[in-house]
C-alpha positions in Angstrom: -9.0 11.1 6.3 -12.1 11.1 4.1 -13.4 8.0 3.2 -12.1 6.9 -0.8 -15.7 5.9 -1.2 -18.2 6.5 1.6 -21.0 4.2 -0.2 -18.6 1.0 -0.4 -20.0 -2.1 1.0 -16.8 -2.6 2.1 -14.5 -0.3 3.9 -11.2 -0.9 5.9 -9.0 2.0 7.6 -5.7 1.3 9.2 -2.9 3.5 10.8 0.0 3.1 12.4 3.1 5.1 13.7 6.6 4.6 12.0 10.0 5.6 13.4 10.9 7.0 10.0 10.6 9.9 7.9 7.6 10.3 5.2 10.7 9.8 2.6 12.0 6.7 4.2 8.4 5.2 4.1 7.8 6.4 0.6 10.9 4.3 -0.4 9.3 1.4 0.5 5.8 1.7 -0.2 6.2 3.6 -3.7 8.3 1.0 -5.1 5.8 -1.4 -6.4 7.9 -3.8 -8.3 9.7 -4.3 -4.9 6.6 -5.2 -2.9 7.3 -9.2 -3.1 10.6 -8.5 -1.3 8.9 -7.4 1.7 5.3 -8.6 1.6 5.3 -12.5 1.6 1.6 -12.4 0.3 2.6 -10.8 -2.8 4.0 -12.9 -5.5 4.8 -10.2 -8.0 4.3 -6.6 -8.9 5.0 -4.7 -12.1 4.4 -0.9 -13.3 4.0 -0.2 -16.8 5.7 3.5 -16.6 6.8 6.5 -14.3 5.1 6.8 -10.7 2.1 9.3 -11.6 -1.4 9.4 -12.1 -2.8 7.3 -15.1 0.3 4.9 -14.8 -0.9 1.1 -14.9 0.5 -1.8 -12.7 -0.8 -5.4 -11.8 0.3 -7.3 -8.7 -0.4 -10.7 -7.8 -1.2 -12.2 -4.3 -3.0 -15.3 -3.2 -5.4 -16.5 -6.1 -5.8 -13.2 -7.3 -3.8 -10.6 -10.0 -5.0 -7.2 -9.5 -4.9 -5.0 -12.5 -4.6 -1.3 -11.1 -4.1 2.6 -12.2 -2.8 5.1 -10.1 -4.9 7.7 -9.7 -3.0 10.2 -7.1 0.6 10.5 -6.4 2.1 13.3 -4.3 5.4 11.9 -3.2 6.3 11.6 -0.4 3.0 12.5 0.9 0.2 10.1 -0.5 -0.7 7.7 -3.2 -4.0 6.4 -4.3 -5.0 3.3 -6.9 -8.0 2.0 -8.3 -8.0 -1.6 -9.6 -9.8 -5.0 -10.4 -9.8 -8.6 -9.7 -12.1 -11.2 -9.8 -15.3 -9.0 -10.5 -14.2 -6.5 -7.7 -13.5 -3.0 -7.7 -11.0 -1.7 -5.3 -9.7 1.6 -4.4 -6.7 2.1 -1.9 -5.5 5.4 -0.7 -2.3 5.8 1.4 -1.5 9.0 3.5 2.1 9.8 5.4 2.0 12.4 7.9 5.0 13.6 9.8 4.7 14.1 13.5 7.7 14.7 15.7 10.3 12.5 14.2 7.6 9.9 13.6 5.5 9.3 10.7 1.8 8.3 11.0 0.6 6.2 7.8 -2.9 5.8 7.5 -4.6 3.7 4.8 -8.2 3.3 3.8 -9.6 0.3 1.3 -12.6 0.2 -0.2 -14.1 -2.7 -2.2 -17.4 -2.2 -4.4 -19.5 -4.2 -7.0 -22.1 -6.9 -6.9 -19.8 -9.6 -5.2 -18.8 -6.9 -2.8 -22.6 -6.3 -1.7 -23.0 -10.0 -1.7 -20.2 -11.0 0.1 -19.6 -7.8 2.3 -19.9 -9.9 5.8 -17.1 -12.0 4.8 -15.0 -9.3 3.0 -15.0 -6.5 5.7 -13.1 -8.6 8.2 -10.7 -10.0 5.4 -10.3 -6.3 4.2 -9.5 -5.2 7.4 -7.0 -8.0 8.3 -5.1 -7.5 5.0 -5.1 -3.8 5.4 -3.5 -4.3 8.9 -0.9 -6.7 7.8 0.2 -4.3 5.0 0.8 -1.6 7.6 2.9 -4.0 10.0 5.0 -5.0 7.3 5.4 -1.6 5.6 6.6 -0.5 9.4 8.9 -3.4 9.8 10.5 -3.1 6.4 11.0 0.6 6.8 12.4 0.7 10.1 14.6 -2.3 9.3 16.2 -0.3 6.5 16.8 2.8 8.8 18.3 0.7 11.4 20.5 -1.0 9.1 21.9 2.2 7.7 20.0 1.7 4.2 20.5 5.3 2.4 18.0 6.8 0.4 18.4 8.1 -3.1 16.5 11.2 -3.5 14.0 10.5 -1.1 12.6 7.7 -3.3 14.7 4.6 -3.9 16.6 2.7 -1.6 20.2 1.9 -2.5 19.9 -1.6 -1.4 17.0 -3.8 -0.2 16.5 -6.0 2.7 13.3 -8.1 4.0 12.5 -8.5 7.6 11.3 -11.6 6.9 13.2 -15.0 6.8 
């Protein structure tokens, strides 16, 4: 996978194998407004339109609210967005690749801007932990939905929702 921004002062990359197909994972990841139901760190999420390039969305986690725009959407294979929060510019890219009944999920995160350069030593490990956490939670939620027999409607929207966390 190519780096989403090769010269970014903060870069994180993570991957995980999920016992699910790309469509099942997509049904969890691409439903942005549902992120708070399975990621305990996300307080709120709202999308301003259909899931396509140039669609704007906002989500809140910790003390930050992220204002983002989708830059690439290729269901159920990849999704990329750019956003801003607290003077930092972010770009996040997710790729789903099916392999022998499983799916390899890869994600990259870059953070740029003056503050990213100034605080890169602190932001790098934080960004890696955050991306790894997203991966683990995405895996848990997707596999929990499959094990409980959640059906997917047209490969995009699960018919019912469940969070694996108490």
